[in-house]
N, C-alpha and C positions, 0 to 999 in steps of 0.2 A: 785592219781595223784598229783604231787607236783607243787606248784605255781612258776612261773618264776618271780624273783624279777625285779621290774621296775627301781629301783635305783641301779646303779653299786656299787659293794663293793669297799673298799679302795684299794684292790689288783688290781682292774681292771681300776683304774683311769689312764687316759692318761696324760702324761706330755710332754711339748715341749722338743725336743732333746737339749742336752747341746750345747750352741752356739759355744764353742771352737771346739767341734767335727765337727760341720757343717762347720765352717771356715776351719778346716784342710782338710776336704773332698774337699772343693772348691779349696784349694791350690793344693792338690794332683791331681785333675782333670786338672788344668791348667799346672802343671808340667809334667803330663803324655803327654799332647799335645806337649809340647816343646821337651821332650825326643823322642816322636814318629817322629817328624820332623828330629831330628839328626840321629835316627836309620835308617829311610828310606833313608836319604842322604848317610849314610855309605854303606847300602846294594846296593844302586844304583851305587855307584862308585867302588864297589869291582871289582878288576881286570882291572880297566881302567887307572891305572897309566902307563905312557909311559916309565918310567925307575924306577929302584929300589932305595932302597931296598923294597922287597915285604913282606907281612905278613908272608909267609912261611919261609922267610930267617931270620927274626929277632924276631918274637914273640914266647915267651915261654908261655905255658899255666899256669896261676897263680893259681895253685891248692891250695897251702897253704893259700894265701890271701883270696881266695874264701871261704874256710872252715872257716877261722876266721870271715869274714863278715857275713856269713850265721849263724854261731854259735851265733853271737851277737843278732840275732832275738830271739833265745832261751833264752839267759840271760836277755834280756829286758822283755820278757814275764814272766820270773820267778820273775823279780823285780816288775812287775805289780801285780802279784798274792800276793807278799809279802806285798805291801802297802795296798792292799785291805783287807788283814787280820790283818793289824796293826803291822806287823813285820817290823819295821823301820830299824833294823840292817840288816836283810836279804835283804831289799830293797836297802840299801846303798851298800852292797857287790855285789849284782847282777848288780846294776846300774854301779858300778865301773868296773866290769868285762866287761860290754858292751863297756864302754869307751876304755878299754885296747884293746879289740878285734878290735874295729873300728880304733884305732890308729895304730895297727899292720898292718891292711889293708892299711892304708894311707902311712905308711913308705914303705911297699912293693911296692906300686904304684910309690913312689918316686925313689926307687931303680931301678925299671923297666925302668922308664923314663930316669934316669941317664945313664943306659946301652944303651938305644935306641939312645939317643942324642950324647953321647960322644964316644961310642964304635962303634955303627952301623951307625951313621951319619943321623939318621932319625929325622928331625925337622918338625915343622908344615908347613914349606914352601918347604920341599924337593920334595914332590909329592902329588898326590891326596890322597893316603893312609895316609901319614903323617898328612895332613890337617884334614881328616875325623876322623882319630884315635884320635888325641889329642883333637879335638873338642868334640867327644862323651865321651871318657874316662875322659877327663878333666871336662866336665859338671857333670858327676857323682861324680868325686872326690871333686868338689866344694860343692856338696850337702852333702857329707860325712863330710867335714870340718864344714859346717854350723850345721849339726847334732851334731858333737862332741862338738862344742862350747855350744850349748843348753844343751846337756847332762852334760857337765862339770859344767855349771852354776847351774843346778839342783842339782848336787852332792854337790857343795859348799853350797847351801842353805840347803841341807839335813844335812850336817856336822855341820852347825851352828844352827840347830834346827828349821829352818823356813819351812821345808817341813814335813807335818804330814799326818796321815791317811786320814783326810778329803780332802786332795789334790789329792786323787787317780785318780779322773776323769781328772784332768789337766795333771797328769803324763801319763795317757792313751792316751791323745791327742798327746803328744810329742812322745810317743812310736809309734803311728800310722805313724808319719813322718819317724821314723827310719825303720819301717817295709817296708814302701814305698821305701826307699833308697836301702834296701836289695833286694826287688822284682825287682827293676830296674836293679840291678847288674846281676841278673839271665838273663835278656834279653840282656844286654850289653855283658856279658861273652859269651853267646850263639852266638850272631851275630859276635863279634870281634874274639874270640879265637877258635870257632868251625866252624861256617859257613864261615867266612872270610878267614880262613887259607887254 
Protein backbone atom coordinates (compact mmCIF):
# COMPACT_ATOMS: atom_id res chain seq x y z
CA UNK A 1 0.00 0.00 0.00
CA UNK A 2 1.50 3.34 -1.04
CA UNK A 3 1.37 6.38 1.20
CA UNK A 4 -0.60 9.45 0.20
CA UNK A 5 1.63 12.54 0.26
CA UNK A 6 0.42 15.26 2.62
CA UNK A 7 2.30 18.04 0.84
CA UNK A 8 1.05 18.73 -2.70
CA UNK A 9 3.61 18.45 -5.45
CA UNK A 10 4.67 21.47 -7.48
CA UNK A 11 2.40 20.29 -10.31
CA UNK A 12 -0.63 20.49 -8.03
CA UNK A 13 -0.02 23.99 -6.73
CA UNK A 14 -2.97 26.29 -7.21
CA UNK A 15 -2.40 29.79 -8.53
CA UNK A 16 -4.73 32.73 -8.72
CA UNK A 17 -6.15 33.13 -12.24
CA UNK A 18 -4.55 35.83 -14.36
CA UNK A 19 -6.24 39.12 -13.43
CA UNK A 20 -6.44 40.22 -17.07
CA UNK A 21 -8.44 37.10 -17.92
CA UNK A 22 -10.81 37.71 -14.97
CA UNK A 23 -11.25 41.32 -16.08
CA UNK A 24 -12.03 40.23 -19.64
CA UNK A 25 -14.58 37.69 -18.40
CA UNK A 26 -16.23 40.49 -16.41
CA UNK A 27 -16.31 42.73 -19.50
CA UNK A 28 -17.74 39.92 -21.62
CA UNK A 29 -20.50 39.26 -19.07
CA UNK A 30 -21.42 42.96 -19.03
CA UNK A 31 -21.34 43.20 -22.83
CA UNK A 32 -23.43 40.05 -23.12
CA UNK A 33 -26.11 41.73 -21.01
CA UNK A 34 -26.09 44.77 -23.31
CA UNK A 35 -26.31 42.64 -26.46
CA UNK A 36 -29.11 40.58 -24.91
CA UNK A 37 -31.18 43.75 -24.43
CA UNK A 38 -30.65 44.78 -28.05
CA UNK A 39 -31.40 41.29 -29.39
CA UNK A 40 -34.60 41.02 -27.32
CA UNK A 41 -35.70 44.46 -28.57
CA UNK A 42 -35.03 43.42 -32.17
CA UNK A 43 -36.98 40.16 -31.77
CA UNK A 44 -39.84 41.96 -29.99
CA UNK A 45 -40.25 44.46 -32.85
CA UNK A 46 -39.98 41.98 -35.73
CA UNK A 47 -42.92 42.59 -38.08
CA UNK A 48 -44.26 45.57 -36.12
CA UNK A 49 -43.18 48.29 -38.55
CA UNK A 50 -46.24 50.08 -39.91
CA UNK A 51 -44.59 50.75 -43.30
CA UNK A 52 -41.59 49.57 -45.31
CA UNK A 53 -39.08 48.78 -46.26
CA UNK A 54 -39.23 45.41 -44.52
CA UNK A 55 -36.31 43.04 -43.88
CA UNK A 56 -37.45 40.67 -46.64
CA UNK A 57 -37.45 43.55 -49.14
CA UNK A 58 -33.98 44.94 -48.46
CA UNK A 59 -31.77 42.51 -46.53
CA UNK A 60 -29.35 40.23 -48.33
CA UNK A 61 -27.75 37.47 -46.25
CA UNK A 62 -24.08 38.48 -45.75
CA UNK A 63 -22.59 35.02 -46.28
CA UNK A 64 -19.13 36.19 -47.37
CA UNK A 65 -18.83 38.67 -44.50
CA UNK A 66 -19.88 36.00 -42.02
CA UNK A 67 -17.35 33.49 -43.37
CA UNK A 68 -14.61 36.11 -43.05
CA UNK A 69 -15.49 37.01 -39.47
CA UNK A 70 -15.89 33.43 -38.29
CA UNK A 71 -12.64 32.47 -40.05
CA UNK A 72 -10.91 35.18 -38.02
CA UNK A 73 -11.59 33.13 -34.89
CA UNK A 74 -9.53 30.34 -36.44
CA UNK A 75 -6.66 32.65 -37.40
CA UNK A 76 -6.53 34.27 -33.97
CA UNK A 77 -6.54 30.81 -32.38
CA UNK A 78 -3.60 29.85 -34.61
CA UNK A 79 -1.80 33.03 -33.56
CA UNK A 80 -2.38 32.12 -29.89
CA UNK A 81 -0.83 28.69 -30.49
CA UNK A 82 2.11 30.29 -32.32
CA UNK A 83 3.03 32.69 -29.52
CA UNK A 84 2.65 29.92 -26.94
CA UNK A 85 5.30 27.95 -28.82
CA UNK A 86 7.56 30.98 -29.27
CA UNK A 87 6.90 31.23 -33.02
CA UNK A 88 6.72 35.01 -33.25
CA UNK A 89 6.78 35.08 -37.06
CA UNK A 90 3.80 32.73 -37.21
CA UNK A 91 2.08 34.76 -34.51
CA UNK A 92 2.49 37.98 -36.49
CA UNK A 93 1.25 36.42 -39.73
CA UNK A 94 -1.85 34.83 -38.19
CA UNK A 95 -2.56 37.98 -36.17
CA UNK A 96 -2.34 40.08 -39.36
CA UNK A 97 -4.65 37.62 -41.13
CA UNK A 98 -7.16 38.12 -38.31
CA UNK A 99 -7.02 41.88 -38.80
CA UNK A 100 -7.52 41.54 -42.56
CA UNK A 101 -10.53 39.25 -42.12
CA UNK A 102 -12.06 41.60 -39.52
CA UNK A 103 -11.48 44.58 -41.80
CA UNK A 104 -13.13 42.78 -44.74
CA UNK A 105 -16.15 42.12 -42.51
CA UNK A 106 -16.32 45.79 -41.53
CA UNK A 107 -16.02 46.99 -45.13
CA UNK A 108 -18.79 44.55 -46.09
CA UNK A 109 -20.99 46.00 -43.35
CA UNK A 110 -20.28 49.50 -44.66
CA UNK A 111 -21.22 48.45 -48.21
CA UNK A 112 -24.42 46.88 -46.91
CA UNK A 113 -25.34 50.04 -44.99
CA UNK A 114 -24.57 52.23 -48.00
CA UNK A 115 -26.99 50.16 -50.10
CA UNK A 116 -29.66 50.19 -47.39
CA UNK A 117 -29.44 53.94 -46.80
CA UNK A 118 -28.94 55.34 -50.32
CA UNK A 119 -30.62 52.70 -52.50
CA UNK A 120 -33.35 51.29 -50.26
CA UNK A 121 -34.06 54.38 -48.16
CA UNK A 122 -33.69 52.56 -44.83
CA UNK A 123 -32.29 54.80 -42.10
CA UNK A 124 -32.38 54.55 -38.34
CA UNK A 125 -35.49 56.77 -38.31
CA UNK A 126 -37.39 55.18 -41.22
CA UNK A 127 -39.33 52.64 -39.17
CA UNK A 128 -38.99 50.23 -36.22
CA UNK A 129 -37.04 47.80 -38.36
CA UNK A 130 -34.51 50.49 -39.28
CA UNK A 131 -34.17 51.61 -35.68
CA UNK A 132 -33.60 48.13 -34.26
CA UNK A 133 -31.48 46.94 -37.21
CA UNK A 134 -28.96 49.78 -37.08
CA UNK A 135 -28.89 49.71 -33.29
CA UNK A 136 -28.11 45.98 -33.07
CA UNK A 137 -25.83 45.61 -36.09
CA UNK A 138 -24.19 48.96 -35.30
CA UNK A 139 -23.49 47.87 -31.72
CA UNK A 140 -21.76 44.78 -33.05
CA UNK A 141 -19.85 46.77 -35.68
CA UNK A 142 -18.59 49.16 -32.99
CA UNK A 143 -17.19 46.18 -31.10
CA UNK A 144 -15.45 44.98 -34.25
CA UNK A 145 -13.90 48.45 -34.65
CA UNK A 146 -12.65 48.41 -31.05
CA UNK A 147 -11.29 44.89 -31.55
CA UNK A 148 -9.49 45.87 -34.75
CA UNK A 149 -7.88 48.85 -33.03
CA UNK A 150 -6.59 46.63 -30.22
CA UNK A 151 -5.42 43.94 -32.67
CA UNK A 152 -3.66 46.53 -34.84
CA UNK A 153 -1.85 48.04 -31.84
CA UNK A 154 -0.73 44.56 -30.81
CA UNK A 155 0.55 43.89 -34.34
CA UNK A 156 2.43 47.20 -34.30
CA UNK A 157 4.05 46.26 -30.98
CA UNK A 158 4.87 42.83 -32.42
CA UNK A 159 6.56 44.33 -35.48
CA UNK A 160 8.65 46.61 -33.26
CA UNK A 161 9.72 43.67 -31.08
CA UNK A 162 7.76 44.63 -27.97
CA UNK A 163 5.53 41.53 -27.97
CA UNK A 164 7.36 38.34 -27.06
CA UNK A 165 6.64 34.76 -26.04
CA UNK A 166 6.22 35.75 -22.38
CA UNK A 167 3.26 37.95 -23.35
CA UNK A 168 1.21 34.98 -24.55
CA UNK A 169 -1.28 35.19 -21.68
CA UNK A 170 -2.00 38.85 -22.45
CA UNK A 171 -2.50 37.96 -26.10
CA UNK A 172 -4.95 35.23 -25.08
CA UNK A 173 -6.97 37.76 -23.08
CA UNK A 174 -7.30 39.98 -26.15
CA UNK A 175 -8.16 36.94 -28.26
CA UNK A 176 -10.98 36.18 -25.80
CA UNK A 177 -12.56 39.52 -26.71
CA UNK A 178 -12.30 38.71 -30.41
CA UNK A 179 -13.87 35.29 -29.92
CA UNK A 180 -16.70 37.03 -28.04
CA UNK A 181 -17.26 39.43 -30.95
CA UNK A 182 -17.42 36.46 -33.34
CA UNK A 183 -19.82 34.53 -31.09
CA UNK A 184 -22.11 37.57 -30.82
CA UNK A 185 -22.19 37.78 -34.62
CA UNK A 186 -23.57 34.23 -34.78
CA UNK A 187 -26.50 35.40 -32.63
CA UNK A 188 -26.96 38.69 -34.53
CA UNK A 189 -26.75 36.92 -37.90
CA UNK A 190 -29.31 34.32 -36.83
CA UNK A 191 -31.77 36.86 -35.40
CA UNK A 192 -31.46 39.53 -38.12
CA UNK A 193 -30.82 37.59 -41.32
CA UNK A 194 -32.57 34.27 -40.66
CA UNK A 195 -35.32 34.66 -38.05
CA UNK A 196 -36.12 38.31 -38.82
CA UNK A 197 -36.48 37.91 -42.58
